[in-house]
N, C-alpha and C positions, 0 to 999 in steps of 0.2 A: 434634480439633475443627476445623471449617472455618467461616469467615465467609462468609455468602452472602446474596444477594438474588435473588428471583425476578423479574428484570426482563424485560419483553417489549416494549422500546421500539420495535424495528423491526417486531414483529408488529402493533403498533398503527398504525404509520405506513408500513408497507412498500408500500402502494399509492400513496402520494403522493411518496410521494417520486417536392522530395525530390531533396533533393540527396544522393545516396549515393556514397561513395568506394569504389573497388575495394580490397579488403584486400591489404596488402603481405605476401606470403608469404615473401619472401626476407629472411633475417636479416641485418641490417647491424650491424657492430661500430662503436660510437661511441667516441671518445676520452674520457678522464676529464675533459677540459676542456669537454665538451658542456654547454650551459646548459639548453636546453628538453628536457623529458622526451620520449621517443619510444616508439612501440609496439615498436620493435626495438632496445631499449637494450643488451641483452646477449645472449650465446648462450643459446638455449633448448633444452631437451630435447624440447619439444612445439611443434608448429606453432601451435596455438591454445590460449589459456588456459582453464582451468576457470572456470566462472562460478557464483558463489553470490549469489543475490538473496534477502535476508531482508526481510520486510515485516511490521511490527506492525499490529494492528487497532485503529483509533481512537486511536492515539498522537498527541498534539498536538505542534505545532511547538516548544513550550517545555517538554515533559516530560523532556527529556534534559539532563544536566549540560553537555554541549558546546554546547547552545543556550540556556543561561542558567538552568536549573533548579537550585535550591539546597536542596531538601528531599527529593528522591527520589534514591537512589543508582543511578547507571548507569555504573559504572566501565569495563565492557567496551566499550560503545558509545563512551564518551568516549575510550578508548584507540584504538579504531578511527579516530576522528576525528583523534587526535594522529598516527597513522601514515598517514593518508590526507588527503583533501580534504573539507571540510565545505561543502556548497552551501547557500546561503541563499535562493535564489529558484527552487526546484523545486516543481512543482505536481502533485498527484494528478490522476487522470483524471476525478474527480467528487468531490462532497462526501459521498457515501455508498458503501457497500461494493461491490455487484455491478457497477454501471456503471464504477467506477474500475478494477476488476480486468479487465473486458472491454477497456477502453482499453489497459491494460498488456499484455495478451496479443495484441491485434490490431494495435496501432500506429495506430489510428484514434480520433479524439476522439468525444465523445458525440453529435455531429451525424451521425456515420457508423457508429459501431460497432454491433454487433448487440444487445447487452444494455444497455438504457438505463433499466431499472426495477430496483427493489431488493427484490422479493418473494422472490427465491431460486428462482422457478419458470421463469425465462426462460433457455433454453440458448443457447450458441453454435450456429451453423449449420454444416452439413457444408462449406459453401463457405468458411467462415472459415479463414484461415491464422494459426496462432498462432506465438509465439516458439519454442515447443518443436518445432513441425514444421520450422521453418527450421533450428534447430540440429541436429536429427536428420540433416538432409542433409549436415552436416559431420562426421558420425560421433559426435556427442555422445550420451552416456547422459543421459536426461532424467528427473528425478524431482521430484514435488511432495509436500510434507508439511505439512499444515495445512488451511486453509479454502479451498475452491475457489469455490463460489458461482456457477458459470457453466454448470450443467447437472446435474440430479439423475441417479440411477441409471437406466439404460435410456433415456437421451436422447442425442441427437447431440452434446450439449455435455459429456458426461462426459470427464474428463481423458484417459483411455486412448484415446478417440476423437479427441483434439485434440493428439496428438503426445507425450504423456508415457508413458514406459515403465513408470513406477511411480507409484502414488499411495497415500497413507495420510492419513486425516483425515476431515474433514467435506465432504460433497458439497453439501447444502442449507444455505444460510447461516443459516437460523433454527435448524436443528439445532445450529449452532455457538454458539448463545447459552448453551449449558449445558455445564459442565465435568466433570460426572460422568455421562455417558450410559451406557446399557447396551451400546452398540456404536459403533464407528467403521467407516469403509470402508477396506478394503485392496484396491486396484484395484476390481474390480466385485463384491467379496464382502464381506458383513458380517463385521467383526472384533469378536467378542464380548468384552466386558469383564466377566467374572464378578465381579470385585472390586467392581463397582458395582450388583450385583443387589440387589433389595429396598431396604432402607434404607441399605445400605453405601455409603460414599464413600471408596474406597481408591485409585483410580487416576485421578489428575488428567489429563485428556486432553492438556493442553499437554505434560506430561512424556512421555507415550507418543509424541507427535508428534516431540519433540526426539530421543528415542532412535532412532526410525526414520530421521530425517534423518542422524544421525551414522553409523548403520549403512550408509546409502547411500554416504556419502563413503568409508568404509573399503573397501567392495566395489568402488568405481570409482576408487580412488586413482591408477590408471595412466592415467586420463582419456582424452580430455577428457570432462567432465561438466557438466551444467547442473542445479544444485540450487536449486529454488525453494521457499522456506520462508515461506509466509504464515501466521505465528503467529496464534493466535486471541485473544491477550491484548494490551492490557487491555480488550477489549470487554466490555460487561456481558453476563451477570450478574457482579456483583462477588463474586468467590469465589476463595479461594486457600488452599492447605494451611497448616496452623498453623505449620509450620516456617519458612515465609516471613513469615507475619503477625507473629510475635513481634518481629521486628526493628523494626516500626513501632508495635506495640500501645502505646497510651497516649501516643504521641509528639505527636499533633496534637489540637487541640480539634476535636471532631466537630460537624458541623452537625446540626440536627434532621432526622429522617427525614421525607420529604415526597414527594408525587407531583405533578408539574406537567403531566401529560399525555404527556410524552415521556421525561423523565429520571425513572426509577422507582427510588426508594431505600427504599420502605416495607419495614420489618422488617430493614433493614440497620443494624446497630448501630455500625459504624465504617467508613463509606464511604471516608474519606480514607486511613486506614491500609491498607485492603484494596487500593485502587487503587495506592497506592505500592508495596505488596508485590508486586502482579502485575507491575508494570513492572520491578521489580528482579529478579524471577524470570525474566522474559523476557530481561533483560540478561545474567543468569547463563548462559543457554543460547547466547546470541551468543558469550560467552566460551568455552564448550565447543566450539563449532564452530571458532573461531579456533585454539584450543589443538590440536585434532585436525589441522588443516591443517599446523601447525608440526611436530607429532609425526610425521606422514607425510612430511614434507619436501616438501610441495607448496605451501607458503605463497607462494613467489615466482612460482609458475605459476598463481595463482588471483586473479582480480579479484572483490572482494566489494562488494556494494551493501547498504546498510541504509536503510530508509525506512518510511513508514506509508501505509496505503491512503487515508486522508483525515484531516481535522482531528479534534481531540479534543472530547469533551464538556466542558461547563463544570460542574464539581462545586460548584455554588453555587445558591442561590435566584435566580430572575430578578431582575435589578437589583443583585445583590451581586457583589463581586469574587470571582473564582475563586481559591480558597485557593492552589492550585499554580501559577496563571497558566499553565495547560497549553498555551495557544496563544500564549504570549509576548505581544508587543505588538499582536497581530493582532485584528481585530474578528471577532466571531462564532465559530462552531465547527462541528462536524459538522452536516450538513443545510443549511448556508447556502453561498452563493457568495461571501460576504465572505472575506477572506484566511484567517481562522481555520478555514474549512471546507475549503480546497483547497491552501493552501501547506503543505508537509510537510518534515520533516527529510530530508536525503539525504546520506549519507556514503559515499564511494567510496574503497576502499583497494586498491592494487596495488603492492607494493614495487618501487621502481626505475622505475616508469612513471607512476603518479599521484603528484603532489607530496605530501609528508608535511607535516602541520601547517599546511596551507594553508586559506584561506577563499576561496570563489569566489562572486560574485554574478551569474553568468550565468543567464539565464532559459530554462528548458526544462521538459518535462513528461513524464508517463508514456508518452504516445504516441511519444516519442522513443526509448524503450527498444528497441522492435522493430528499427529500423534500426541502432541502436548495437550491440546484441548480434549482429546479423547481420554487421556489419562485423568485429567481433572474431573471428567464426567463419569469415570469408572467404566469406560468402554474400550474395546480393542479397535485400533484403526484398521483400515483395509490392508490386506496382505499385498506385498510387492511394491509398496510406495517407497520413495526415496528418503522421507523424513524420519527423524528419530525424536523421541520425547526429550525436550530440554527442561522438563519440570524440575528435575533435581537441581539444575543450575539456577533456575528462577528462585528456588528456595534456598540458595546459598550453599548448596552442597557441591563437592568436587565432581567434575565430569570432563573427562579428557576426550576431545574430538580432534586432536592435532593431526592424526593420520587419516583423516576422512576427506575423500574427494568431494568437491562441490562443483556443479556444472551449470553453464548457461549456454544457450544457443539462440541465434537470430536467423529466422528463415524469411524467404521472400514470397510475396504473392499469396493468394487465397489457398493455394495448394500446399503450402507448408514448406516447399523447397527441399530438395535432396541433391547434393549434400547441403548442410547449413551454410549460410553466407558468412557468419562469423561465430566464434566460440570463445568461451572463457572458462578457466578452471582455477579453483583455489584448493591447495592442500597445505596445511600448516601455515608457514609464513610466506609460501610461494604463490604467486598469481601469474598465470599464463594466459595470453590472449592471442588468438589468430584472427586478424582483421578481415581477411578474405580467404576463400577456400584454398588457394595455392601458395599463400604467403607463409613464411616461416613463423614459428611461435615466438612471441615476445615473452620475456620472463622478468618478473619484478620481485624483489625482496621487500615485502610490505612491512616487515619488522623494522627495517632501516630506511625505507623509501616509500612512505605512505602516499606520496604524490606521484609515484610511478614515473619518475624522470630518468631512471637508469636501467636500460634493458641489459640484463646480465645473462642472457641465454648462452652466449659464447663461453662464459666462465663456468657454467654449470650444465654441461651436456648430459650428466646423469639425471638431473631433474627433468630436463627437456625430454629425454628418452622415456622416463617414467610417465610423464604427462601424455606423451604421444601414444604410449601403449594404452593408457586409460581411455583416450578419445576413440579408440577402435571399438569400445564396448559401451560408450556413454549414452547412446541414444537408440531409439527405434524409429522406423519410418512412420511419419504421422499419417493419419487418415486424410483423405482428400475431401475437402469441404465443397459442396456445391455453392454456386453464387447465390446470394440472398438479396432481395429487395428490402431496404429498411422499412420499418413501420412508420416512418415519418418522411415527409417530402423535403426536397432540396429547394423548394420555392422560397424566395425572399432570404436565401441563405446569406447574401452579402450584407444584409442589414442586421444580421444576428438574430432574426426571428425564425422560428421553425413551426410549421403548421402540421 
């Protein structure tokens, strides 16, 4: 038996929504008295490390034990944090799925990246250079297993046309709302799941994705490889196999089922227990990946990142406290540019290189991953991107980014919208938000007000003026995307099946 809800939150709202260092290839042997971690701490059998980038879907800043969660079990990610560095001020590329993933892949923020809308039908462009393409130049095997969301089948944005050797999972992000589909995609071919034909629900898509990711590691253990695992949980629909649900069944007082226009829980008998079970199941598979790296004796040759694509939903009625406090002390959640929508967990582990058991409050974002991974692989990132390499900071070295502008925008409709509907900026301790095009900027001092409760724009007109000036140059007009028919049908959508 499965617990499920036929949620179509993003179907309803999908329309509204460099300074780079040359890689040091020469291995340097440091003495045991060395204090600061270094990229060349010890002898290596490989010139460049394997890279594993794991990303949950809609996991909030506070959903993990290592970020303060006390009700949901996440032992494997917590262990990852104990063996690596937990970053507390890392930002997603956007407050919703597709634009955030576009930022991650291209190294450009949402004022410049190609995909700025969240319908699932906007592809990356042939001219876009992705992280996978850069790593392939260094001889990396590249694989993605999970939710792509940046180009459906037969578009220029399909992952096999954007630098990935192998793909398994969901292409269209709305297809990824459902966990027992009739098929997934394997490269450019439909991978049928007969276990889910008719009324059967026997193959949980997350499990199939995890199995293919593990197989990729086994086949490419001699490396180097880039494994990108954008897991589809805990995104709605709220649905998990019974073997995971039992751990939490009856443990939490359940809220009444309700629909508030975006968060759809109708017919969901136990949304809290199901959400918790989904997160724990995802955590289990993080543990399986880490165990395999150790089994294959490539653990020390692999840098592992764990994060989320944006903030989490609030599992509560409007105005009520979220039972899990899934976004921790942050205001808002998915779909907003308050901190709860864009500040995400980020754990980085690399034995002997990244400090173990450390907490780091340096400020960086998804667009910094492109140049960071490029430097790890000894490659130059594309010119003109917004990201900078934060590899020095990952390795415990000083790196001052306090005077750097960071930018997010939300556009409407498939055409990308001009001007943007809402915008956000961070510089140093200051966070500015414009909720709608003609509204004044809100300003928050995150150093003293992490919950963004006190708008101090009136007290700091100089900061508002500086941010306003930056906004005049923060973006380019996006390409107009033609409408796309999805590669899957909407038939039987209300039952959670997709054919």
